[in-house]
PyMOL commands that place a pseudoatom at each C-alpha (Angstrom):
pseudoatom trace, name=CA, resn=UNK, resi=1, chain=A, elem=C, hetatm=0, pos=[40.125, 65.210, 167.632]
pseudoatom trace, name=CA, resn=UNK, resi=2, chain=A, elem=C, hetatm=0, pos=[39.075, 62.950, 164.752]
pseudoatom trace, name=CA, resn=UNK, resi=3, chain=A, elem=C, hetatm=0, pos=[40.023, 59.627, 163.219]
pseudoatom trace, name=CA, resn=UNK, resi=4, chain=A, elem=C, hetatm=0, pos=[40.823, 59.525, 159.514]
pseudoatom trace, name=CA, resn=UNK, resi=5, chain=A, elem=C, hetatm=0, pos=[38.524, 56.817, 158.143]
pseudoatom trace, name=CA, resn=UNK, resi=6, chain=A, elem=C, hetatm=0, pos=[41.028, 55.949, 155.399]
pseudoatom trace, name=CA, resn=UNK, resi=7, chain=A, elem=C, hetatm=0, pos=[44.119, 55.503, 157.555]
pseudoatom trace, name=CA, resn=UNK, resi=8, chain=A, elem=C, hetatm=0, pos=[42.379, 54.572, 160.841]
pseudoatom trace, name=CA, resn=UNK, resi=9, chain=A, elem=C, hetatm=0, pos=[44.662, 57.007, 162.624]
pseudoatom trace, name=CA, resn=UNK, resi=10, chain=A, elem=C, hetatm=0, pos=[44.017, 60.076, 164.755]
pseudoatom trace, name=CA, resn=UNK, resi=11, chain=A, elem=C, hetatm=0, pos=[44.438, 63.222, 162.707]
pseudoatom trace, name=CA, resn=UNK, resi=12, chain=A, elem=C, hetatm=0, pos=[47.238, 65.332, 164.179]
pseudoatom trace, name=CA, resn=UNK, resi=13, chain=A, elem=C, hetatm=0, pos=[48.942, 62.536, 166.110]
pseudoatom trace, name=CA, resn=UNK, resi=14, chain=A, elem=C, hetatm=0, pos=[52.532, 61.797, 165.200]
pseudoatom trace, name=CA, resn=UNK, resi=15, chain=A, elem=C, hetatm=0, pos=[52.494, 58.530, 163.266]
pseudoatom trace, name=CA, resn=UNK, resi=16, chain=A, elem=C, hetatm=0, pos=[55.451, 56.171, 163.621]
pseudoatom trace, name=CA, resn=UNK, resi=17, chain=A, elem=C, hetatm=0, pos=[54.760, 52.745, 162.185]
pseudoatom trace, name=CA, resn=UNK, resi=18, chain=A, elem=C, hetatm=0, pos=[55.578, 49.771, 164.357]
pseudoatom trace, name=CA, resn=UNK, resi=19, chain=A, elem=C, hetatm=0, pos=[56.288, 46.458, 162.659]
pseudoatom trace, name=CA, resn=UNK, resi=20, chain=A, elem=C, hetatm=0, pos=[54.621, 44.726, 165.622]
pseudoatom trace, name=CA, resn=UNK, resi=21, chain=A, elem=C, hetatm=0, pos=[51.041, 44.307, 164.486]
pseudoatom trace, name=CA, resn=UNK, resi=22, chain=A, elem=C, hetatm=0, pos=[48.906, 42.083, 162.324]
pseudoatom trace, name=CA, resn=UNK, resi=23, chain=A, elem=C, hetatm=0, pos=[45.342, 41.743, 161.094]
pseudoatom trace, name=CA, resn=UNK, resi=24, chain=A, elem=C, hetatm=0, pos=[42.473, 41.484, 163.524]
pseudoatom trace, name=CA, resn=UNK, resi=25, chain=A, elem=C, hetatm=0, pos=[40.322, 38.361, 163.135]
pseudoatom trace, name=CA, resn=UNK, resi=26, chain=A, elem=C, hetatm=0, pos=[37.609, 38.769, 160.503]
pseudoatom trace, name=CA, resn=UNK, resi=27, chain=A, elem=C, hetatm=0, pos=[34.429, 40.549, 161.674]
pseudoatom trace, name=CA, resn=UNK, resi=28, chain=A, elem=C, hetatm=0, pos=[36.009, 41.623, 164.970]
pseudoatom trace, name=CA, resn=UNK, resi=29, chain=A, elem=C, hetatm=0, pos=[34.123, 44.300, 166.878]
pseudoatom trace, name=CA, resn=UNK, resi=30, chain=A, elem=C, hetatm=0, pos=[36.515, 46.619, 168.694]
pseudoatom trace, name=CA, resn=UNK, resi=31, chain=A, elem=C, hetatm=0, pos=[34.929, 47.063, 172.119]
pseudoatom trace, name=CA, resn=UNK, resi=32, chain=A, elem=C, hetatm=0, pos=[37.710, 47.405, 174.692]
pseudoatom trace, name=CA, resn=UNK, resi=33, chain=A, elem=C, hetatm=0, pos=[40.275, 50.048, 175.600]
pseudoatom trace, name=CA, resn=UNK, resi=34, chain=A, elem=C, hetatm=0, pos=[43.288, 48.879, 177.601]
pseudoatom trace, name=CA, resn=UNK, resi=35, chain=A, elem=C, hetatm=0, pos=[45.330, 51.475, 179.478]
pseudoatom trace, name=CA, resn=UNK, resi=36, chain=A, elem=C, hetatm=0, pos=[48.999, 50.701, 180.109]
pseudoatom trace, name=CA, resn=UNK, resi=37, chain=A, elem=C, hetatm=0, pos=[52.061, 52.514, 181.359]
pseudoatom trace, name=CA, resn=UNK, resi=38, chain=A, elem=C, hetatm=0, pos=[55.598, 52.414, 180.101]
pseudoatom trace, name=CA, resn=UNK, resi=39, chain=A, elem=C, hetatm=0, pos=[58.834, 54.198, 180.863]
pseudoatom trace, name=CA, resn=UNK, resi=40, chain=A, elem=C, hetatm=0, pos=[62.231, 53.339, 179.481]
pseudoatom trace, name=CA, resn=UNK, resi=41, chain=A, elem=C, hetatm=0, pos=[64.404, 52.953, 181.420]
pseudoatom trace, name=CA, resn=UNK, resi=42, chain=A, elem=C, hetatm=0, pos=[61.927, 52.168, 184.206]
pseudoatom trace, name=CA, resn=UNK, resi=43, chain=A, elem=C, hetatm=0, pos=[60.767, 55.288, 186.084]
pseudoatom trace, name=CA, resn=UNK, resi=44, chain=A, elem=C, hetatm=0, pos=[62.610, 57.613, 183.680]
pseudoatom trace, name=CA, resn=UNK, resi=45, chain=A, elem=C, hetatm=0, pos=[60.759, 59.860, 181.274]
pseudoatom trace, name=CA, resn=UNK, resi=46, chain=A, elem=C, hetatm=0, pos=[61.558, 61.660, 178.049]
pseudoatom trace, name=CA, resn=UNK, resi=47, chain=A, elem=C, hetatm=0, pos=[63.751, 60.636, 175.180]
pseudoatom trace, name=CA, resn=UNK, resi=48, chain=A, elem=C, hetatm=0, pos=[63.083, 58.285, 172.293]
pseudoatom trace, name=CA, resn=UNK, resi=49, chain=A, elem=C, hetatm=0, pos=[63.471, 54.904, 173.966]
pseudoatom trace, name=CA, resn=UNK, resi=50, chain=A, elem=C, hetatm=0, pos=[59.755, 53.994, 174.001]
pseudoatom trace, name=CA, resn=UNK, resi=51, chain=A, elem=C, hetatm=0, pos=[59.387, 54.871, 170.335]
pseudoatom trace, name=CA, resn=UNK, resi=52, chain=A, elem=C, hetatm=0, pos=[62.508, 52.884, 169.484]
pseudoatom trace, name=CA, resn=UNK, resi=53, chain=A, elem=C, hetatm=0, pos=[61.235, 49.933, 171.534]
pseudoatom trace, name=CA, resn=UNK, resi=54, chain=A, elem=C, hetatm=0, pos=[57.929, 49.836, 169.627]
pseudoatom trace, name=CA, resn=UNK, resi=55, chain=A, elem=C, hetatm=0, pos=[59.912, 49.880, 166.358]
pseudoatom trace, name=CA, resn=UNK, resi=56, chain=A, elem=C, hetatm=0, pos=[62.323, 47.078, 167.407]
pseudoatom trace, name=CA, resn=UNK, resi=57, chain=A, elem=C, hetatm=0, pos=[65.167, 49.609, 167.230]
pseudoatom trace, name=CA, resn=UNK, resi=58, chain=A, elem=C, hetatm=0, pos=[66.068, 49.909, 170.911]
pseudoatom trace, name=CA, resn=UNK, resi=59, chain=A, elem=C, hetatm=0, pos=[69.840, 49.807, 171.466]
pseudoatom trace, name=CA, resn=UNK, resi=60, chain=A, elem=C, hetatm=0, pos=[70.224, 47.134, 174.159]
pseudoatom trace, name=CA, resn=UNK, resi=61, chain=A, elem=C, hetatm=0, pos=[73.607, 48.554, 175.152]
pseudoatom trace, name=CA, resn=UNK, resi=62, chain=A, elem=C, hetatm=0, pos=[72.143, 51.971, 176.060]
pseudoatom trace, name=CA, resn=UNK, resi=63, chain=A, elem=C, hetatm=0, pos=[70.923, 50.789, 179.494]
pseudoatom trace, name=CA, resn=UNK, resi=64, chain=A, elem=C, hetatm=0, pos=[71.267, 47.519, 181.437]
pseudoatom trace, name=CA, resn=UNK, resi=65, chain=A, elem=C, hetatm=0, pos=[67.470, 47.038, 181.580]
pseudoatom trace, name=CA, resn=UNK, resi=66, chain=A, elem=C, hetatm=0, pos=[67.269, 47.089, 177.778]
pseudoatom trace, name=CA, resn=UNK, resi=67, chain=A, elem=C, hetatm=0, pos=[69.197, 43.821, 177.622]
pseudoatom trace, name=CA, resn=UNK, resi=68, chain=A, elem=C, hetatm=0, pos=[66.236, 42.151, 179.407]
pseudoatom trace, name=CA, resn=UNK, resi=69, chain=A, elem=C, hetatm=0, pos=[63.673, 43.370, 176.866]
pseudoatom trace, name=CA, resn=UNK, resi=70, chain=A, elem=C, hetatm=0, pos=[65.730, 43.352, 173.677]
pseudoatom trace, name=CA, resn=UNK, resi=71, chain=A, elem=C, hetatm=0, pos=[63.918, 40.374, 172.119]
pseudoatom trace, name=CA, resn=UNK, resi=72, chain=A, elem=C, hetatm=0, pos=[60.381, 41.508, 172.892]
pseudoatom trace, name=CA, resn=UNK, resi=73, chain=A, elem=C, hetatm=0, pos=[58.208, 42.561, 169.987]
pseudoatom trace, name=CA, resn=UNK, resi=74, chain=A, elem=C, hetatm=0, pos=[55.430, 44.742, 171.325]
pseudoatom trace, name=CA, resn=UNK, resi=75, chain=A, elem=C, hetatm=0, pos=[53.431, 47.737, 170.264]
pseudoatom trace, name=CA, resn=UNK, resi=76, chain=A, elem=C, hetatm=0, pos=[50.491, 49.828, 171.250]
pseudoatom trace, name=CA, resn=UNK, resi=77, chain=A, elem=C, hetatm=0, pos=[48.049, 51.761, 169.145]
pseudoatom trace, name=CA, resn=UNK, resi=78, chain=A, elem=C, hetatm=0, pos=[48.795, 54.992, 171.009]
pseudoatom trace, name=CA, resn=UNK, resi=79, chain=A, elem=C, hetatm=0, pos=[51.380, 56.508, 173.327]
pseudoatom trace, name=CA, resn=UNK, resi=80, chain=A, elem=C, hetatm=0, pos=[50.765, 59.650, 175.391]
pseudoatom trace, name=CA, resn=UNK, resi=81, chain=A, elem=C, hetatm=0, pos=[53.936, 61.183, 176.804]
pseudoatom trace, name=CA, resn=UNK, resi=82, chain=A, elem=C, hetatm=0, pos=[54.178, 63.282, 179.984]
pseudoatom trace, name=CA, resn=UNK, resi=83, chain=A, elem=C, hetatm=0, pos=[53.487, 66.515, 178.065]
pseudoatom trace, name=CA, resn=UNK, resi=84, chain=A, elem=C, hetatm=0, pos=[50.373, 65.073, 176.423]
pseudoatom trace, name=CA, resn=UNK, resi=85, chain=A, elem=C, hetatm=0, pos=[51.982, 64.528, 173.029]
pseudoatom trace, name=CA, resn=UNK, resi=86, chain=A, elem=C, hetatm=0, pos=[50.154, 61.775, 171.172]
pseudoatom trace, name=CA, resn=UNK, resi=87, chain=A, elem=C, hetatm=0, pos=[51.949, 59.227, 168.987]
pseudoatom trace, name=CA, resn=UNK, resi=88, chain=A, elem=C, hetatm=0, pos=[50.240, 56.461, 167.042]
pseudoatom trace, name=CA, resn=UNK, resi=89, chain=A, elem=C, hetatm=0, pos=[52.117, 53.263, 166.179]
pseudoatom trace, name=CA, resn=UNK, resi=90, chain=A, elem=C, hetatm=0, pos=[49.388, 50.983, 164.816]
pseudoatom trace, name=CA, resn=UNK, resi=91, chain=A, elem=C, hetatm=0, pos=[46.182, 51.918, 162.945]
pseudoatom trace, name=CA, resn=UNK, resi=92, chain=A, elem=C, hetatm=0, pos=[43.029, 51.063, 164.888]
pseudoatom trace, name=CA, resn=UNK, resi=93, chain=A, elem=C, hetatm=0, pos=[41.822, 48.553, 162.309]
pseudoatom trace, name=CA, resn=UNK, resi=94, chain=A, elem=C, hetatm=0, pos=[44.961, 46.450, 162.974]
pseudoatom trace, name=CA, resn=UNK, resi=95, chain=A, elem=C, hetatm=0, pos=[45.842, 44.316, 165.995]
pseudoatom trace, name=CA, resn=UNK, resi=96, chain=A, elem=C, hetatm=0, pos=[48.602, 45.858, 168.108]
pseudoatom trace, name=CA, resn=UNK, resi=97, chain=A, elem=C, hetatm=0, pos=[50.619, 43.560, 170.361]
pseudoatom trace, name=CA, resn=UNK, resi=98, chain=A, elem=C, hetatm=0, pos=[50.045, 45.185, 173.748]
pseudoatom trace, name=CA, resn=UNK, resi=99, chain=A, elem=C, hetatm=0, pos=[47.973, 42.893, 175.985]
pseudoatom trace, name=CA, resn=UNK, resi=100, chain=A, elem=C, hetatm=0, pos=[49.737, 39.541, 175.736]
pseudoatom trace, name=CA, resn=UNK, resi=101, chain=A, elem=C, hetatm=0, pos=[48.030, 36.644, 177.464]
pseudoatom trace, name=CA, resn=UNK, resi=102, chain=A, elem=C, hetatm=0, pos=[44.802, 38.275, 178.615]
pseudoatom trace, name=CA, resn=UNK, resi=103, chain=A, elem=C, hetatm=0, pos=[41.095, 37.832, 179.266]
pseudoatom trace, name=CA, resn=UNK, resi=104, chain=A, elem=C, hetatm=0, pos=[38.142, 40.230, 179.486]
pseudoatom trace, name=CA, resn=UNK, resi=105, chain=A, elem=C, hetatm=0, pos=[34.640, 39.016, 180.334]
pseudoatom trace, name=CA, resn=UNK, resi=106, chain=A, elem=C, hetatm=0, pos=[35.571, 35.406, 179.512]
pseudoatom trace, name=CA, resn=UNK, resi=107, chain=A, elem=C, hetatm=0, pos=[37.093, 36.395, 176.141]
pseudoatom trace, name=CA, resn=UNK, resi=108, chain=A, elem=C, hetatm=0, pos=[40.732, 35.469, 175.683]
pseudoatom trace, name=CA, resn=UNK, resi=109, chain=A, elem=C, hetatm=0, pos=[43.259, 37.277, 173.452]
pseudoatom trace, name=CA, resn=UNK, resi=110, chain=A, elem=C, hetatm=0, pos=[42.292, 40.856, 174.197]
pseudoatom trace, name=CA, resn=UNK, resi=111, chain=A, elem=C, hetatm=0, pos=[44.579, 42.148, 171.437]
pseudoatom trace, name=CA, resn=UNK, resi=112, chain=A, elem=C, hetatm=0, pos=[41.989, 40.831, 168.975]
pseudoatom trace, name=CA, resn=UNK, resi=113, chain=A, elem=C, hetatm=0, pos=[39.253, 43.263, 170.061]
pseudoatom trace, name=CA, resn=UNK, resi=114, chain=A, elem=C, hetatm=0, pos=[40.984, 46.053, 171.954]
pseudoatom trace, name=CA, resn=UNK, resi=115, chain=A, elem=C, hetatm=0, pos=[42.797, 49.335, 171.467]
pseudoatom trace, name=CA, resn=UNK, resi=116, chain=A, elem=C, hetatm=0, pos=[45.946, 49.719, 173.561]
pseudoatom trace, name=CA, resn=UNK, resi=117, chain=A, elem=C, hetatm=0, pos=[46.912, 53.106, 174.965]
pseudoatom trace, name=CA, resn=UNK, resi=118, chain=A, elem=C, hetatm=0, pos=[50.283, 53.513, 176.684]
pseudoatom trace, name=CA, resn=UNK, resi=119, chain=A, elem=C, hetatm=0, pos=[50.855, 56.392, 179.077]
pseudoatom trace, name=CA, resn=UNK, resi=120, chain=A, elem=C, hetatm=0, pos=[54.409, 57.415, 179.776]
pseudoatom trace, name=CA, resn=UNK, resi=121, chain=A, elem=C, hetatm=0, pos=[54.536, 56.618, 183.445]
pseudoatom trace, name=CA, resn=UNK, resi=122, chain=A, elem=C, hetatm=0, pos=[55.014, 54.112, 186.203]
pseudoatom trace, name=CA, resn=UNK, resi=123, chain=A, elem=C, hetatm=0, pos=[52.697, 52.374, 188.646]
pseudoatom trace, name=CA, resn=UNK, resi=124, chain=A, elem=C, hetatm=0, pos=[53.659, 54.590, 191.588]
pseudoatom trace, name=CA, resn=UNK, resi=125, chain=A, elem=C, hetatm=0, pos=[54.286, 57.966, 189.909]
pseudoatom trace, name=CA, resn=UNK, resi=126, chain=A, elem=C, hetatm=0, pos=[51.367, 60.328, 189.322]
pseudoatom trace, name=CA, resn=UNK, resi=127, chain=A, elem=C, hetatm=0, pos=[50.341, 60.933, 185.748]
pseudoatom trace, name=CA, resn=UNK, resi=128, chain=A, elem=C, hetatm=0, pos=[50.149, 64.486, 184.437]
pseudoatom trace, name=CA, resn=UNK, resi=129, chain=A, elem=C, hetatm=0, pos=[47.051, 66.583, 183.881]
pseudoatom trace, name=CA, resn=UNK, resi=130, chain=A, elem=C, hetatm=0, pos=[48.051, 66.828, 180.213]
pseudoatom trace, name=CA, resn=UNK, resi=131, chain=A, elem=C, hetatm=0, pos=[47.972, 63.034, 179.930]
pseudoatom trace, name=CA, resn=UNK, resi=132, chain=A, elem=C, hetatm=0, pos=[44.483, 62.816, 181.452]
pseudoatom trace, name=CA, resn=UNK, resi=133, chain=A, elem=C, hetatm=0, pos=[43.249, 65.622, 179.190]
pseudoatom trace, name=CA, resn=UNK, resi=134, chain=A, elem=C, hetatm=0, pos=[44.556, 63.922, 176.031]
pseudoatom trace, name=CA, resn=UNK, resi=135, chain=A, elem=C, hetatm=0, pos=[43.437, 60.473, 177.178]
pseudoatom trace, name=CA, resn=UNK, resi=136, chain=A, elem=C, hetatm=0, pos=[39.875, 61.730, 177.750]
pseudoatom trace, name=CA, resn=UNK, resi=137, chain=A, elem=C, hetatm=0, pos=[39.821, 63.349, 174.302]
pseudoatom trace, name=CA, resn=UNK, resi=138, chain=A, elem=C, hetatm=0, pos=[41.154, 60.157, 172.700]
pseudoatom trace, name=CA, resn=UNK, resi=139, chain=A, elem=C, hetatm=0, pos=[38.531, 58.033, 174.437]
pseudoatom trace, name=CA, resn=UNK, resi=140, chain=A, elem=C, hetatm=0, pos=[35.689, 60.311, 173.307]
pseudoatom trace, name=CA, resn=UNK, resi=141, chain=A, elem=C, hetatm=0, pos=[37.043, 60.192, 169.761]
pseudoatom trace, name=CA, resn=UNK, resi=142, chain=A, elem=C, hetatm=0, pos=[37.311, 56.403, 169.849]
pseudoatom trace, name=CA, resn=UNK, resi=143, chain=A, elem=C, hetatm=0, pos=[33.813, 56.020, 171.291]
pseudoatom trace, name=CA, resn=UNK, resi=144, chain=A, elem=C, hetatm=0, pos=[32.402, 58.122, 168.456]
pseudoatom trace, name=CA, resn=UNK, resi=145, chain=A, elem=C, hetatm=0, pos=[34.102, 55.835, 165.940]
pseudoatom trace, name=CA, resn=UNK, resi=146, chain=A, elem=C, hetatm=0, pos=[33.629, 52.484, 167.687]
pseudoatom trace, name=CA, resn=UNK, resi=147, chain=A, elem=C, hetatm=0, pos=[30.155, 52.340, 169.299]
pseudoatom trace, name=CA, resn=UNK, resi=148, chain=A, elem=C, hetatm=0, pos=[31.059, 49.183, 171.244]
pseudoatom trace, name=CA, resn=UNK, resi=149, chain=A, elem=C, hetatm=0, pos=[33.534, 51.150, 173.373]
pseudoatom trace, name=CA, resn=UNK, resi=150, chain=A, elem=C, hetatm=0, pos=[31.304, 51.902, 176.332]
pseudoatom trace, name=CA, resn=UNK, resi=151, chain=A, elem=C, hetatm=0, pos=[32.689, 53.483, 179.491]
pseudoatom trace, name=CA, resn=UNK, resi=152, chain=A, elem=C, hetatm=0, pos=[32.610, 50.140, 181.303]
pseudoatom trace, name=CA, resn=UNK, resi=153, chain=A, elem=C, hetatm=0, pos=[34.897, 48.702, 178.608]
pseudoatom trace, name=CA, resn=UNK, resi=154, chain=A, elem=C, hetatm=0, pos=[37.891, 50.840, 179.626]
pseudoatom trace, name=CA, resn=UNK, resi=155, chain=A, elem=C, hetatm=0, pos=[40.289, 48.810, 181.757]
pseudoatom trace, name=CA, resn=UNK, resi=156, chain=A, elem=C, hetatm=0, pos=[43.852, 48.673, 182.957]
pseudoatom trace, name=CA, resn=UNK, resi=157, chain=A, elem=C, hetatm=0, pos=[46.317, 46.062, 181.799]
pseudoatom trace, name=CA, resn=UNK, resi=158, chain=A, elem=C, hetatm=0, pos=[46.133, 44.750, 185.376]
pseudoatom trace, name=CA, resn=UNK, resi=159, chain=A, elem=C, hetatm=0, pos=[42.417, 43.993, 184.889]
pseudoatom trace, name=CA, resn=UNK, resi=160, chain=A, elem=C, hetatm=0, pos=[42.910, 41.712, 181.889]
pseudoatom trace, name=CA, resn=UNK, resi=161, chain=A, elem=C, hetatm=0, pos=[46.175, 40.103, 183.022]
pseudoatom trace, name=CA, resn=UNK, resi=162, chain=A, elem=C, hetatm=0, pos=[45.895, 39.964, 186.833]
pseudoatom trace, name=CA, resn=UNK, resi=163, chain=A, elem=C, hetatm=0, pos=[48.898, 38.530, 188.590]
pseudoatom trace, name=CA, resn=UNK, resi=164, chain=A, elem=C, hetatm=0, pos=[51.008, 39.154, 185.500]
pseudoatom trace, name=CA, resn=UNK, resi=165, chain=A, elem=C, hetatm=0, pos=[50.620, 42.906, 185.014]
pseudoatom trace, name=CA, resn=UNK, resi=166, chain=A, elem=C, hetatm=0, pos=[50.101, 45.826, 187.424]
pseudoatom trace, name=CA, resn=UNK, resi=167, chain=A, elem=C, hetatm=0, pos=[49.780, 48.824, 185.112]
pseudoatom trace, name=CA, resn=UNK, resi=168, chain=A, elem=C, hetatm=0, pos=[48.559, 51.500, 184.978]
pseudoatom trace, name=CA, resn=UNK, resi=169, chain=A, elem=C, hetatm=0, pos=[49.082, 51.100, 188.723]
pseudoatom trace, name=CA, resn=UNK, resi=170, chain=A, elem=C, hetatm=0, pos=[47.720, 52.676, 191.886]
pseudoatom trace, name=CA, resn=UNK, resi=171, chain=A, elem=C, hetatm=0, pos=[48.898, 56.133, 190.809]
pseudoatom trace, name=CA, resn=UNK, resi=172, chain=A, elem=C, hetatm=0, pos=[46.383, 56.125, 187.943]
pseudoatom trace, name=CA, resn=UNK, resi=173, chain=A, elem=C, hetatm=0, pos=[43.330, 58.137, 189.010]
pseudoatom trace, name=CA, resn=UNK, resi=174, chain=A, elem=C, hetatm=0, pos=[40.285, 56.460, 187.430]
pseudoatom trace, name=CA, resn=UNK, resi=175, chain=A, elem=C, hetatm=0, pos=[38.032, 59.159, 188.920]
pseudoatom trace, name=CA, resn=UNK, resi=176, chain=A, elem=C, hetatm=0, pos=[40.048, 61.875, 187.224]
pseudoatom trace, name=CA, resn=UNK, resi=177, chain=A, elem=C, hetatm=0, pos=[39.761, 60.042, 183.913]
pseudoatom trace, name=CA, resn=UNK, resi=178, chain=A, elem=C, hetatm=0, pos=[35.995, 59.654, 184.207]
pseudoatom trace, name=CA, resn=UNK, resi=179, chain=A, elem=C, hetatm=0, pos=[35.409, 63.362, 185.011]
pseudoatom trace, name=CA, resn=UNK, resi=180, chain=A, elem=C, hetatm=0, pos=[34.162, 64.937, 181.826]
for i in range(1, 180): cmd.bond("trace and resi %d" % i, "trace and resi %d" % (i + 1))
show_as sticks, trace
zoom trace
């Protein structure tokens, strides 16, 4: 796995541009990885709803839950589905809108200096071996490109937005991720 230095995208990942990004602040050092989970509708997997959501194209009439999130404009750099398929929505040199109000080591606005990775999943449903395998490969690739991404700078959304967010949830096996 490699990152194209011209596009700032992982070579071989499906690329679907999200409109939900902007420029990082000047001279920002990317030194945090934030792991999330998402499933649309909640606890249901497969289909195109997550991709449509990150493109602001989700049909709010397709499921009652979608009416609640129809006005949100969010994105993540990467999405890993249950089979391990990798999709990139925002180049790594841009700021994806994944963390919201957040703080890591007394630094606010984690979107400024982080890379967001969404796993197709839910807090209380086990993730797949394929997802862990791809996530580990992605992290190694990112660490080779961004030297500030040390292993102790890989956190869950719950760690940077406690009380507001719970993902990736108790079903995420941090030990399994760290086994290399």
